[in-house]
All heavy atoms as an XYZ file, in Angstrom:
1023
protein
N     194.513    122.801    137.188
C     193.505    122.614    136.178
C     192.243    122.003    136.781
O     191.160    122.411    136.499
C     194.057    121.741    135.062
C     193.027    121.438    134.020
S     193.673    120.612    132.597
C     194.661    121.893    131.925
N     192.384    121.000    137.624
C     191.229    120.431    138.289
C     191.612    120.162    139.734
O     192.773    120.052    140.080
C     190.738    119.155    137.596
C     191.732    118.038    137.599
C     191.742    117.108    138.622
C     192.661    117.928    136.594
C     192.665    116.092    138.634
C     193.582    116.909    136.599
C     193.580    115.990    137.627
N     190.623    120.066    140.569
C     190.854    119.874    141.984
C     190.819    118.381    142.298
O     189.782    117.748    142.208
C     189.773    120.622    142.769
C     190.062    120.633    144.245
O     190.985    119.973    144.708
N     189.281    121.376    144.982
N     191.940    117.806    142.642
C     192.040    116.368    142.869
C     191.507    115.950    144.232
O     191.173    114.801    144.427
C     193.484    115.922    142.732
N     191.401    116.857    145.176
C     190.991    116.482    146.526
C     189.558    115.952    146.569
O     189.335    114.880    147.101
C     191.199    117.647    147.512
C     192.699    117.925    147.616
C     190.613    117.323    148.873
C     193.063    119.153    148.376
N     188.542    116.640    145.967
C     187.205    116.052    146.002
C     187.147    114.714    145.269
O     186.436    113.817    145.674
C     186.331    117.082    145.304
C     187.068    118.355    145.431
C     188.518    117.976    145.415
N     187.924    114.564    144.187
C     187.922    113.307    143.449
C     188.470    112.184    144.318
O     187.934    111.096    144.353
C     188.756    113.438    142.174
C     188.176    114.459    141.246
O     186.992    114.719    141.292
N     189.007    115.041    140.429
N     189.566    112.464    145.027
C     190.151    111.466    145.914
C     189.167    111.104    147.018
O     188.971    109.939    147.333
C     191.459    111.985    146.512
C     192.020    111.080    147.564
C     192.618    109.875    147.218
C     191.920    111.400    148.913
C     193.125    109.021    148.181
C     192.419    110.562    149.880
C     193.022    109.376    149.508
O     193.506    108.537    150.471
N     188.512    112.109    147.588
C     187.558    111.860    148.662
C     186.386    111.033    148.148
O     185.924    110.118    148.823
C     187.069    113.181    149.247
N     185.914    111.325    146.944
C     184.802    110.573    146.377
C     185.192    109.128    146.124
O     184.435    108.213    146.392
C     184.342    111.212    145.060
O     183.915    112.523    145.286
N     186.382    108.923    145.602
C     186.852    107.574    145.327
C     187.027    106.807    146.626
O     186.643    105.652    146.731
C     188.174    107.633    144.554
C     188.758    106.303    144.118
C     187.793    105.578    143.197
C     190.076    106.520    143.411
N     187.578    107.466    147.645
C     187.750    106.825    148.953
C     186.385    106.447    149.533
O     186.198    105.360    150.056
C     188.494    107.758    149.896
C     188.876    107.074    151.197
C     189.638    107.993    152.109
N     188.734    109.042    152.542
C     189.088    110.291    152.781
N     190.319    110.664    152.644
N     188.212    111.180    153.156
N     185.400    107.336    149.415
C     184.049    107.063    149.912
C     183.459    105.852    149.191
O     182.898    104.965    149.820
C     183.159    108.287    149.699
C     181.710    108.033    150.019
C     181.260    108.076    151.337
C     180.802    107.726    149.027
C     179.938    107.830    151.640
C     179.481    107.478    149.318
C     179.052    107.529    150.627
O     177.748    107.279    150.922
N     183.617    105.810    147.871
C     183.032    104.725    147.087
C     183.673    103.386    147.422
O     182.981    102.384    147.553
C     183.175    105.019    145.606
N     184.984    103.347    147.577
C     185.651    102.075    147.838
C     185.387    101.588    149.264
O     185.427    100.395    149.514
C     187.172    102.174    147.598
O     187.704    103.240    148.375
C     187.472    102.388    146.143
N     185.091    102.489    150.187
C     184.770    102.074    151.546
C     183.439    101.344    151.610
O     183.187    100.584    152.513
C     184.678    103.296    152.456
C     185.871    103.495    153.311
C     185.570    104.481    154.396
N     184.731    105.555    153.889
C     184.748    106.795    154.330
N     185.548    107.131    155.292
N     183.974    107.715    153.822
N     182.541    101.607    150.672
C     181.204    101.051    150.732
C     181.033     99.790    149.888
O     179.918     99.363    149.629
C     180.186    102.122    150.329
C     180.070    103.169    151.382
N     180.968    104.215    151.476
C     179.226    103.300    152.419
C     180.643    104.966    152.513
N     179.596    104.429    153.104
N     182.124     99.162    149.483
C     182.042     97.856    148.828
C     182.033     96.821    149.947
O     182.932     96.786    150.773
C     183.259     97.618    147.903
C     183.279     98.652    146.796
C     183.226     96.217    147.347
C     184.523     98.567    145.935
N     181.023     95.979    149.963
C     180.908     95.011    151.064
C     181.018     93.582    150.540
O     180.086     93.066    149.941
C     179.586     95.205    151.781
C     179.495     96.574    152.421
C     178.248     96.729    153.209
C     178.248     98.126    153.799
N     177.106     98.432    154.574
N     182.134     92.954    150.769
C     182.370     91.553    150.457
C     181.753     91.111    149.125
O     180.859     90.270    149.103
C     181.823     90.653    151.574
C     182.469     90.971    152.902
O     183.681     91.303    152.900
O     181.779     90.895    153.931
N     182.207     91.641    147.986
C     181.588     91.270    146.717
C     181.776     89.802    146.362
O     180.915     89.206    145.749
C     182.297     92.163    145.696
C     183.560     92.570    146.345
C     183.298     92.566    147.821
N     182.880     89.174    146.786
C     183.087     87.771    146.471
C     182.125     86.883    147.261
O     181.671     85.865    146.792
C     184.541     87.356    146.771
C     185.554     87.924    145.798
C     185.959     89.351    146.116
O     185.722     89.821    147.252
O     186.485     90.018    145.225
N     181.812     87.298    148.487
C     180.930     86.504    149.331
C     179.523     86.462    148.752
O     178.875     85.430    148.741
C     180.908     87.077    150.770
C     179.887     86.360    151.622
C     182.291     86.982    151.378
N     179.050     87.593    148.230
C     177.697     87.658    147.707
C     177.614     87.230    146.240
O     176.574     87.315    145.628
C     177.161     89.077    147.848
C     177.021     89.494    149.292
C     176.489     90.886    149.401
C     176.381     91.286    150.861
N     175.872     92.627    151.017
N     178.738     86.819    145.653
C     178.725     86.369    144.278
C     178.764     87.499    143.262
O     178.531     87.289    142.084
N     179.040     88.698    143.706
C     179.103     89.846    142.807
C     180.549     90.119    142.444
O     181.448     89.896    143.240
C     178.516     91.095    143.473
C     177.056     90.975    143.805
C     176.571     92.244    144.461
C     175.125     92.129    144.876
N     174.677     93.313    145.592
N     180.759     90.614    141.248
C     182.115     90.997    140.879
C     182.391     92.403    141.400
O     181.475     93.182    141.643
C     182.276     90.961    139.355
O     181.395     91.873    138.766
N     183.669     92.714    141.559
C     184.068     94.039    142.037
C     183.686     95.084    141.000
O     183.832     94.843    139.806
C     185.581     94.093    142.273
C     186.075     93.201    143.370
S     185.959     93.908    144.998
C     187.028     95.303    144.886
N     183.232     96.242    141.449
C     182.934     97.349    140.544
C     184.230     98.006    140.126
O     185.172     98.070    140.896
C     182.042     98.371    141.248
C     180.637     97.855    141.418
C     179.762     98.802    142.176
N     179.827    100.146    141.654
C     179.297    101.189    142.254
N     178.665    101.040    143.382
N     179.395    102.390    141.732
N     184.255     98.494    138.888
C     185.446     99.180    138.391
C     185.425    100.618    138.887
O     184.429    101.316    138.747
C     185.437     99.177    136.865
C     186.599     99.913    136.272
C     186.515     99.982    134.764
O     185.931     99.083    134.156
O     187.036    100.962    134.215
N     186.518    101.046    139.500
C     186.632    102.414    139.964
C     187.801    103.090    139.270
O     188.836    102.484    139.033
C     186.853    102.481    141.488
C     185.609    102.177    142.257
C     185.421    100.945    142.826
C     184.621    103.126    142.382
C     184.280    100.658    143.515
C     183.477    102.848    143.080
C     183.298    101.606    143.651
N     187.613    104.323    138.940
C     188.686    105.123    138.361
C     188.587    106.504    138.995
O     187.579    106.829    139.603
C     188.531    105.201    136.844
O     187.319    105.836    136.513
N     189.617    107.307    138.863
C     189.508    108.672    139.384
C     188.303    109.360    138.742
O     188.025    109.150    137.569
C     190.819    109.319    138.953
C     191.759    108.175    138.767
C     190.916    107.031    138.284
N     187.610    110.146    139.519
C     186.362    110.745    139.055
C     186.415    112.266    139.111
O     187.235    112.849    139.820
C     185.166    110.245    139.886
C     185.008    108.751    139.753
C     185.304    110.627    141.346
N     185.508    112.888    138.357
C     185.330    114.335    138.395
C     183.827    114.592    138.355
O     183.120    114.038    137.521
C     186.070    115.034    137.231
C     185.945    116.550    137.343
C     185.573    114.553    135.889
C     186.858    117.308    136.381
N     183.304    115.392    139.288
C     181.871    115.693    139.274
C     181.527    116.653    138.140
O     182.372    117.407    137.657
C     181.616    116.326    140.638
C     182.936    116.683    141.187
C     183.977    115.917    140.462
N     180.284    116.621    137.722
C     179.826    117.478    136.624
C     180.079    118.948    136.931
O     180.412    119.716    136.036
C     178.333    117.226    136.340
C     178.163    115.845    135.713
C     177.754    118.282    135.423
C     176.752    115.452    135.426
N     179.966    119.342    138.200
C     180.173    120.743    138.573
C     181.582    121.237    138.237
O     181.789    122.426    138.000
C     179.900    120.930    140.063
N     182.561    120.340    138.207
C     183.942    120.735    137.913
C     184.307    120.573    136.444
O     185.434    120.872    136.049
C     184.904    119.917    138.766
C     184.843    120.271    140.234
C     185.883    119.517    141.029
O     186.955    119.190    140.476
O     185.614    119.234    142.204
N     183.366    120.104    135.620
C     183.683    119.848    134.216
C     183.952    121.130    133.434
O     184.961    121.233    132.736
C     182.559    119.055    133.547
C     182.774    118.745    132.070
C     184.025    117.898    131.886
C     181.560    118.067    131.482
N     183.069    122.124    133.547
C     183.259    123.357    132.768
C     184.573    124.059    133.100
O     185.296    124.453    132.197
C     182.064    124.291    132.928
C     180.902    123.869    132.048
C     179.851    124.933    131.943
C     178.760    124.442    131.003
N     177.736    125.439    130.781
N     184.934    124.232    134.385
C     186.233    124.840    134.670
C     187.408    124.035    134.101
O     188.399    124.603    133.649
C     186.299    124.890    136.197
C     184.896    124.814    136.655
C     184.158    124.043    135.615
N     187.285    122.721    134.107
C     188.342    121.865    133.555
C     188.462    122.073    132.050
O     189.561    122.185    131.508
C     188.065    120.386    133.870
O     188.006    120.228    135.284
C     189.147    119.482    133.305
N     187.325    122.144    131.359
C     187.345    122.370    129.912
C     187.868    123.766    129.574
O     188.604    123.939    128.612
C     185.950    122.167    129.318
C     185.398    120.740    129.380
C     183.976    120.698    128.847
C     186.285    119.768    128.638
N     187.508    124.762    130.379
C     187.980    126.130    130.149
C     189.491    126.236    130.357
O     190.139    127.083    129.762
C     187.253    127.105    131.075
C     185.802    127.318    130.687
C     185.025    128.087    131.741
O     185.597    128.438    132.804
O     183.826    128.327    131.509
N     190.044    125.370    131.193
C     191.483    125.395    131.460
C     192.267    124.556    130.445
O     193.453    124.317    130.634
C     191.756    124.900    132.872
N     191.608    124.099    129.392
C     192.309    123.359    128.339
C     192.043    121.866    128.315
O     192.640    121.150    127.520
N     191.162    121.398    129.159
C     190.835    119.975    129.166
C     189.937    119.604    127.992
O     189.431    120.471    127.274
N     189.742    118.326    127.801
C     188.884    117.813    126.740
C     187.931    116.794    127.340
O     188.122    116.329    128.458
C     189.726    117.146    125.652
C     190.694    118.093    124.984
C     191.581    117.354    124.014
C     192.628    118.309    123.462
N     193.599    117.631    122.625
N     186.908    116.458    126.574
C     185.932    115.477    127.023
C     185.945    114.303    126.065
O     185.852    114.486    124.852
C     184.535    116.099    127.079
C     183.445    115.246    127.705
C     183.729    115.054    129.195
C     182.099    115.905    127.527
N     186.098    113.101    126.606
C     186.079    111.896    125.776
C     184.716    111.234    125.940
O     184.246    111.035    127.058
C     187.183    110.941    126.210
C     187.263    109.700    125.367
C     188.390    108.796    125.810
O     188.159    107.986    126.734
O     189.487    108.910    125.245
N     184.088    110.892    124.822
C     182.791    110.237    124.815
C     183.017    108.795    124.369
O     183.637    108.557    123.343
C     181.831    110.921    123.819
C     180.466    110.280    123.883
C     181.758    112.400    124.080
N     182.515    107.850    125.154
C     182.668    106.439    124.808
C     181.300    105.813    124.597
O     180.404    105.965    125.427
C     183.397    105.686    125.915
C     183.587    104.229    125.619
C     184.305    103.482    126.731
O     184.674    104.106    127.736
O     184.491    102.269    126.574
N     181.120    105.124    123.479
C     179.880    104.409    123.204
C     179.951    103.069    123.922
O     180.867    102.275    123.698
C     179.707    104.205    121.699
S     178.184    103.358    121.274
N     178.990    102.821    124.807
C     178.961    101.576    125.563
C     178.034    100.568    124.869
O     178.343     99.390    124.802
C     178.505    101.829    127.015
C     178.433    100.548    127.807
C     179.440    102.823    127.693
N     176.888    101.048    124.364
C     175.947    100.219    123.611
C     175.672    100.896    122.274
O     175.468    102.107    122.227
C     174.607    100.097    124.348
C     174.591     99.121    125.468
C     173.213     99.040    126.102
O     172.201     99.407    125.452
O     173.150     98.646    127.265
N     175.634    100.124    121.210
C     175.395    100.688    119.884
C     173.998    101.286    119.791
O     173.048    100.761    120.366
C     175.568     99.616    118.822
C     177.003     99.172    118.693
C     177.243     98.301    117.481
O     176.442     98.347    116.519
O     178.241     97.584    117.500
N     173.861    102.390    119.040
C     172.554    103.022    118.874
C     171.571    102.130    118.113
O     171.951    101.455    117.161
C     172.860    104.280    118.057
C     174.314    104.527    118.238
C     174.930    103.189    118.452
N     170.347    102.131    118.579
C     169.261    101.439    117.890
C     168.105    102.418    117.752
O     167.897    103.273    118.613
C     168.775    100.199    118.662
O     168.386    100.595    119.979
C     169.845     99.142    118.756
N     167.369    102.278    116.667
C     166.242    103.180    116.430
C     165.030    102.687    117.208
O     164.596    101.549    117.068
C     165.918    103.257    114.953
C     164.910    104.325    114.648
C     164.837    104.570    113.149
N     163.879    105.606    112.860
C     164.167    106.884    112.784
N     165.402    107.288    112.969
N     163.240    107.769    112.515
N     164.474    103.554    118.035
C     163.275    103.267    118.804
C     162.283    104.377    118.488
O     162.522    105.541    118.824
C     163.570    103.222    120.324
C     162.297    102.980    121.106
C     164.608    102.169    120.637
N     161.217    104.027    117.805
C     160.213    105.000    117.380
C     160.869    106.059    116.495
O     161.403    105.745    115.453
C     159.524    105.597    118.603
O     158.481    106.446    118.213
N     160.880    107.300    116.925
C     161.441    108.376    116.095
C     162.795    108.886    116.599
O     163.221    109.967    116.233
C     160.457    109.544    116.002
C     160.224    110.192    117.345
O     160.550    109.628    118.375
N     159.652    111.369    117.335
N     163.467    108.119    117.440
C     164.773    108.560    117.939
C     165.719    107.370    118.097
O     165.298    106.223    118.089
C     164.636    109.296    119.266
C     164.176    108.422    120.424
C     164.091    109.202    121.707
O     164.604    110.291    121.815
N     163.435    108.641    122.695
N     167.009    107.681    118.249
C     168.017    106.653    118.477
C     168.342    106.595    119.959
O     168.473    107.619    120.617
C     169.294    106.964    117.685
C     169.180    106.567    116.242
C     168.732    107.476    115.294
C     169.501    105.279    115.833
C     168.610    107.098    113.966
C     169.393    104.899    114.514
C     168.945    105.816    113.580
O     168.826    105.443    112.268
N     168.470    105.363    120.468
C     168.843    105.167    121.854
C     170.106    104.321    121.921
O     170.289    103.395    121.133
C     167.729    104.480    122.635
C     166.509    105.349    122.804
C     165.453    104.690    123.667
O     165.503    103.501    123.945
N     164.490    105.483    124.089
N     170.971    104.652    122.860
C     172.227    103.939    123.088
C     172.685    104.275    124.496
O     171.920    104.833    125.287
C     173.267    104.357    122.059
N     173.920    103.968    124.810
C     174.508    104.358    126.091
C     175.874    104.963    125.797
O     176.719    104.324    125.176
C     174.652    103.153    127.049
C     175.368    103.560    128.321
C     173.295    102.546    127.370
N     176.057    106.216    126.232
C     177.330    106.904    126.092
C     177.825    107.302    127.471
O     177.067    107.799    128.294
C     177.195    108.158    125.228
C     176.976    107.867    123.781
C     177.921    107.543    122.859
C     175.729    107.902    123.076
N     177.337    107.361    121.625
C     175.995    107.579    121.737
C     174.408    108.162    123.448
C     175.005    107.521    120.760
C     173.427    108.091    122.485
C     173.729    107.770    121.160
N     179.109    107.074    127.727
C     179.754    107.415    128.996
C     180.816    108.475    128.712
O     181.364    108.535    127.616
C     180.419    106.166    129.580
C     180.800    106.286    131.035
C     181.601    105.102    131.543
C     180.895    103.794    131.468
N     181.642    102.710    132.141
N     181.163    109.296    129.709
C     182.052    110.438    129.503
C     183.260    110.403    130.434
O     183.153    109.996    131.593
C     181.279    111.745    129.746
C     180.085    111.871    128.856
C     178.849    111.398    129.256
C     180.200    112.443    127.604
C     177.751    111.495    128.427
C     179.118    112.548    126.772
C     177.890    112.069    127.180
N     184.389    110.894    129.903
C     185.628    111.027    130.662
C     186.221    112.401    130.389
O     186.237    112.853    129.244
C     186.662    109.968    130.242
C     186.224    108.556    130.505
C     185.518    107.834    129.549
C     186.502    107.937    131.720
C     185.109    106.544    129.788
C     186.092    106.636    131.966
C     185.393    105.946    130.997
O     184.986    104.658    131.241
N     186.712    113.066    131.423
C     187.419    114.333    131.248
C     188.898    114.005    131.074
O     189.467    113.236    131.843
C     187.211    115.235    132.457
N     189.501    114.583    130.045
C     190.937    114.421    129.801
C     191.601    115.715    130.207
O     191.338    116.763    129.628
C     191.201    114.123    128.323
C     190.467    112.928    127.736
C     190.730    112.833    126.245
C     190.881    111.655    128.435
N     192.447    115.661    131.223
C     193.071    116.876    131.744
C     194.543    116.621    132.026
O     194.951    115.496    132.287
C     192.364    117.322    133.018
N     195.302    117.683    131.983
C     196.730    117.594    132.288
C     196.974    118.319    133.598
O     196.508    119.431    133.809
C     197.551    118.225    131.170
C     199.029    117.976    131.321
C     199.821    118.449    130.124
O     199.365    118.219    128.998
O     200.881    119.071    130.346
N     197.720    117.668    134.474
C     198.038    118.261    135.760
C     199.462    117.859    136.111
O     199.760    116.680    136.235
C     197.059    117.783    136.837
C     197.220    118.539    138.124
O     197.890    119.564    138.185
N     196.601    118.039    139.178
N     200.336    118.828    136.239
C     201.722    118.553    136.585
C     202.463    117.799    135.496
O     203.322    116.987    135.792
N     202.098    118.029    134.239
C     202.763    117.369    133.125
C     202.274    115.959    132.848
O     202.780    115.295    131.961
N     201.274    115.486    133.581
C     200.727    114.147    133.367
C     199.296    114.233    132.856
O     198.526    115.078    133.312
C     200.739    113.343    134.650
C     202.117    112.989    135.152
C     202.032    112.113    136.390
O     201.041    112.140    137.116
N     203.075    111.341    136.636
N     198.956    113.354    131.920
C     197.592    113.272    131.416
C     196.750    112.435    132.372
O     197.196    111.391    132.844
C     197.569    112.611    130.038
C     197.946    113.539    128.912
C     196.849    114.538    128.607
O     196.928    115.687    129.015
N     195.832    114.111    127.920
N     195.536    112.889    132.655
C     194.618    112.167    133.528
C     193.318    111.933    132.781
O     192.846    112.802    132.054
C     194.331    112.957    134.805
C     195.547    113.163    135.653
N     196.009    112.206    136.518
C     196.396    114.208    135.750
C     197.095    112.659    137.121
N     197.345    113.876    136.667
N     192.745    110.763    132.970
C     191.443    110.417    132.386
C     190.497    110.192    133.557
O     190.602    109.207    134.291
C     191.578    109.154    131.546
C     190.347    108.778    130.787
C     190.681    107.622    129.848
N     189.555    107.272    129.030
C     188.877    106.139    129.142
N     189.236    105.239    130.044
N     187.865    105.900    128.354
N     189.562    111.130    133.736
C     188.689    111.125    134.902
C     187.259    110.822    134.491
O     186.700    111.477    133.608
C     188.730    112.502    135.584
C     190.127    113.024    135.912
C     190.067    114.499    136.232
C     190.716    112.246    137.049
N     186.647    109.843    135.136
C     185.268    109.475    134.860
C     184.338    110.597    135.311
O     184.437    111.074    136.448
C     184.923    108.174    135.591
C     183.501    107.649    135.426
C     183.244    107.250    133.976
C     183.287    106.463    136.347
N     183.445    111.024    134.452
C     182.484    112.082    134.782
C     181.334    111.467    135.565
O     180.703    110.509    135.105
C     181.974    112.737    133.502
C     181.068    113.953    133.670
C     181.828    115.089    134.334
C     180.545    114.400    132.321
N     181.075    111.989    136.777
C     180.044    111.430    137.655
C     179.079    112.517    138.109
O     179.373    113.701    138.048
C     180.662    110.740    138.900
C     181.506    109.560    138.512
C     181.444    111.721    139.734
N     177.916    112.057    138.585
C     176.945    112.948    139.214
C     177.415    113.212    140.634
O     177.669    112.269    141.375
C     175.563    112.295    139.290
C     174.923    112.070    137.977
N     174.302    113.062    137.276
C     174.816    110.968    137.208
C     173.828    112.582    136.158
N     174.132    111.302    136.080
N     177.543    114.443    141.009
C     177.861    114.869    142.368
C     178.404    113.844    143.331
O     179.446    113.258    143.120
N     177.685    113.575    144.409
C     178.196    112.748    145.504
C     177.923    111.260    145.343
O     178.524    110.444    146.035
C     177.558    113.187    146.820
C     177.924    114.568    147.199
C     177.175    114.947    148.438
N     178.057    115.744    149.262
C     177.948    115.847    150.551
N     177.020    115.211    151.189
N     178.786    116.605    151.215
N     176.994    110.879    144.494
C     176.601    109.472    144.459
C     177.508    108.582    143.605
O     177.298    107.385    143.524
C     175.148    109.319    144.030
C     174.875    109.889    142.659
O     175.825    110.398    142.024
O     173.720    109.823    142.221
N     178.510    109.141    142.955
C     179.529    108.403    142.210
C     178.944    107.544    141.083
O     179.500    106.553    140.684
C     180.397    107.511    143.140
C     180.877    108.266    144.347
C     181.611    106.958    142.406
C     181.779    109.433    144.017
N     177.781    107.914    140.586
C     177.232    107.206    139.437
C     177.750    107.880    138.172
O     177.716    109.100    138.056
C     175.706    107.245    139.449
C     175.111    106.404    140.551
C     173.623    106.391    140.467
C     173.047    105.570    141.608
N     171.594    105.617    141.619
N     178.241    107.099    137.208
C     178.750    107.706    135.979
C     177.666    108.483    135.250
O     176.505    108.090    135.250
C     179.196    106.518    135.138
C     179.266    105.364    136.057
C     178.360    105.650    137.199
N     178.065    109.589    134.639
C     177.139    110.382    133.822
C     176.941    109.611    132.525
O     177.871    109.418    131.750
C     177.730    111.762    133.540
C     176.924    112.608    132.580
C     175.614    113.017    133.237
N     174.970    114.073    132.471
C     173.797    113.919    131.865
N     173.157    112.775    131.938
N     173.253    114.916    131.211
N     175.729    109.129    132.313
C     175.396    108.358    131.120
C     174.249    109.050    130.403
O     173.293    109.492    131.036
C     174.997    106.919    131.502
C     176.211    106.182    132.050
C     174.409    106.174    130.315
C     175.919    104.793    132.536
N     174.363    109.128    129.084
C     173.278    109.660    128.262
C     172.784    108.529    127.385
O     173.574    107.779    126.817
C     173.752    110.873    127.435
C     174.055    112.028    128.388
C     172.711    111.258    126.394
C     174.464    113.310    127.722
N     171.457    108.420    127.250
C     170.865    107.288    126.549
C     170.195    107.632    125.224
O     169.771    106.727    124.515
C     169.864    106.589    127.463
C     170.532    106.040    128.705
C     169.563    105.222    129.530
N     170.177    104.771    130.764
C     170.932    103.694    130.872
N     171.165    102.961    129.822
N     171.450    103.354    132.029
N     170.057    108.900    124.880
C     169.432    109.247    123.607
C     170.353    110.153    122.794
O     171.153    110.904    123.356
C     168.086    109.972    123.800
O     168.318    111.217    124.447
C     167.099    109.126    124.594
N     170.215    110.071    121.488
C     171.021    110.910    120.610
C     170.688    112.384    120.827
O     171.577    113.236    120.849
C     170.790    110.519    119.150
C     171.616    111.244    118.117
C     173.106    111.064    118.383
C     171.266    110.767    116.726
N     169.414    112.690    121.056
C     169.008    114.069    121.328
C     169.671    114.585    122.602
O     170.162    115.711    122.650
C     167.471    114.157    121.469
O     166.877    113.599    120.303
C     167.009    115.573    121.669
N     169.711    113.759    123.642
C     170.365    114.146    124.889
C     171.853    114.357    124.707
O     172.436    115.286    125.266
N     172.480    113.510    123.890
C     173.912    113.636    123.623
C     174.217    114.946    122.907
O     175.138    115.673    123.278
C     174.389    112.445    122.797
C     175.883    112.351    122.526
C     176.637    112.105    123.824
C     176.162    111.250    121.525
N     173.419    115.277    121.901
C     173.617    116.532    121.168
C     173.358    117.742    122.057
O     174.090    118.733    121.996
C     172.726    116.571    119.931
C     173.092    115.569    118.834
C     172.035    115.584    117.729
C     174.458    115.850    118.275
N     172.351    117.675    122.898
C     172.056    118.778    123.819
C     173.200    119.001    124.798
O     173.585    120.136    125.075
C     170.772    118.500    124.606
O     169.678    118.445    123.741
N     173.752    117.926    125.325
C     174.873    118.020    126.261
C     176.081    118.661    125.583
O     176.730    119.542    126.140
C     175.214    116.619    126.792
C     176.269    116.595    127.860
C     176.113    117.307    129.041
C     177.419    115.838    127.703
C     177.080    117.273    130.037
C     178.388    115.794    128.688
C     178.219    116.513    129.852
N     176.360    118.244    124.345
C     177.483    118.819    123.599
C     177.259    120.304    123.324
O     178.187    121.110    123.441
C     177.681    118.063    122.289
N     176.050    120.680    122.968
C     175.739    122.086    122.695
C     175.881    122.925    123.968
O     176.384    124.045    123.916
C     174.325    122.220    122.127
C     174.138    121.563    120.770
S     175.031    122.374    119.460
C     174.098    123.862    119.281
N     175.444    122.393    125.104
C     175.570    123.114    126.377
C     177.029    123.371    126.733
O     177.360    124.387    127.344
C     174.911    122.336    127.519
C     173.391    122.346    127.439
O     172.841    123.180    126.686
O     172.769    121.507    128.112
N     177.909    122.452    126.349
C     179.335    122.612    126.636
C     180.054    123.463    125.593
O     181.216    123.810    125.776
C     180.014    121.241    126.721
C     179.573    120.353    127.873
C     180.211    118.975    127.745
C     179.920    120.980    129.217
N     179.381    123.782    124.502
C     179.990    124.592    123.456
C     180.931    123.810    122.558
O     181.880    124.363    122.007
N     180.684    122.524    122.394
C     181.533    121.660    121.570
C     181.243    121.903    120.093
O     180.090    121.984    119.681
C     181.282    120.172    121.909
C     182.040    119.261    120.975
C     181.638    119.902    123.352
N     182.322    122.029    119.319
C     182.166    122.172    117.873
C     183.463    121.742    117.209
O     184.525    122.207    117.607
C     181.845    123.615    117.515
O     181.695    123.741    116.118
N     183.434    120.869    116.248
C     182.322    120.040    115.758
C     182.025    118.903    116.737
O     182.867    118.513    117.542
C     182.844    119.490    114.440
C     184.320    119.418    114.613
C     184.676    120.589    115.521
N     180.823    118.360    116.599
C     180.386    117.279    117.478
C     180.550    115.953    116.741
O     179.898    115.735    115.730
C     178.909    117.467    117.903
C     178.733    118.791    118.622
C     178.458    116.301    118.771
C     177.281    119.175    118.856
N     181.438    115.102    117.239
C     181.589    113.767    116.658
C     180.940    112.758    117.608
O     181.050    112.872    118.826
C     183.057    113.434    116.424
O     183.767    113.524    117.624
N     180.247    111.786    117.014
C     179.474    110.838    117.802
C     179.974    109.416    117.556
O     179.917    108.935    116.424
C     177.974    110.934    117.452
C     177.483    112.343    117.756
C     177.172    109.890    118.211
C     176.102    112.630    117.243
N     180.469    108.747    118.586
C     180.862    107.343    118.413
C     179.608    106.485    118.234
O     178.659    106.608    119.002
C     181.604    107.010    119.701
C     181.215    108.046    120.682
C     180.743    109.237    119.925
N     179.620    105.621    117.201
C     178.416    104.860    116.857
C     178.496    103.380    117.162
O     177.499    102.681    117.049
C     178.111    105.049    115.372
C     177.728    106.463    115.039
C     177.461    106.651    113.568
N     176.676    105.572    113.002
C     176.735    105.217    111.731
N     177.540    105.830    110.904
N     175.985    104.228    111.285
N     179.664    102.869    117.506
C     179.810    101.434    117.763
C     180.359    101.234    119.174
O     181.141    102.040    119.664
C     180.748    100.800    116.742
C     180.289    101.005    115.328
N     179.219    100.325    114.794
C     180.728    101.834    114.356
C     179.031    100.713    113.546
N     179.936    101.646    113.255
N     179.948    100.147    119.801
C     180.399     99.852    121.163
C     181.929     99.820    121.219
O     182.574     99.200    120.390
C     179.827     98.522    121.629
N     182.484    100.545    122.182
C     183.928    100.622    122.355
C     184.575    101.781    121.623
O     185.714    102.125    121.896
N     183.858    102.403    120.704
C     184.391    103.540    119.964
C     184.401    104.773    120.858
O     183.548    104.938    121.722
C     183.488    103.815    118.754
C     184.196    104.044    117.479
C     183.234    104.214    116.318
O     182.216    104.920    116.460
O     183.518    103.622    115.289
N     185.371    105.662    120.614
C     185.501    106.884    121.421
C     185.678    108.086    120.515
O     186.219    107.981    119.418
C     186.703    106.783    122.349
C     186.584    105.691    123.357
C     187.825    105.590    124.185
N     187.675    104.485    125.129
C     188.649    104.005    125.818
N     189.863    104.489    125.714
N     188.449    103.000    126.659
N     185.249    109.235    121.017
C     185.451    110.507    120.320
C     185.881    111.522    121.361
O     185.492    111.448    122.524
C     184.173    110.960    119.639
N     186.699    112.485    120.944
C     187.165    113.537    121.854
C     186.497    114.845    121.461
O     186.521    115.237    120.292
C     188.708    113.671    121.792
C     189.167    114.810    122.682
C     189.358    112.371    122.238
N     185.886    115.483    122.443
C     185.211    116.766    122.227
C     186.045    117.891    122.819
O     186.568    117.771    123.924
C     183.847    116.799    122.913
C     182.808    115.925    122.294
C     182.884    115.214    121.131
C     181.494    115.693    122.810
N     181.725    114.559    120.897
C     180.840    114.819    121.921
C     180.828    116.120    123.941
C     179.539    114.391    122.117
C     179.532    115.686    124.139
C     178.891    114.843    123.228
N     186.124    118.992    122.094
C     186.796    120.203    122.584
C     185.835    121.371    122.486
O     185.174    121.527    121.477
C     188.038    120.499    121.741
C     189.110    119.453    121.846
C     190.346    119.830    121.049
O     190.764    120.993    121.130
O     190.857    118.945    120.352
N     185.736    122.187    123.523
C     184.840    123.361    123.438
C     185.417    124.426    122.520
O     186.595    124.472    122.273
C     184.766    123.859    124.883
C     185.896    123.238    125.589
C     186.341    122.049    124.823
């Protein structure tokens, strides 16, 4: 359903570049298995789903709503469910959308119907194409 080798390599690359976070007073970054955006559509076509998590509650700014939404691919491989953080290519930065218009556009591009939108911090919704 999804290719675990690039995800493992990306995670290994990211964890190698953490440099003494306790020494510099920084907390450790949270890492989870990842999936690049390029592999999202094939994963969804093979029966996967996309989980949308609201990180910051929407607030109205001028004529639009702004918030922070993070994405996870839900896929089954070998009879086990996997929750993979959606990231931009090689830089391992999570795919985050900050506007309601951007969120709706992303859902439309993926062919999601109906589109449910989590509105409170910590709330999640599952999208299926």
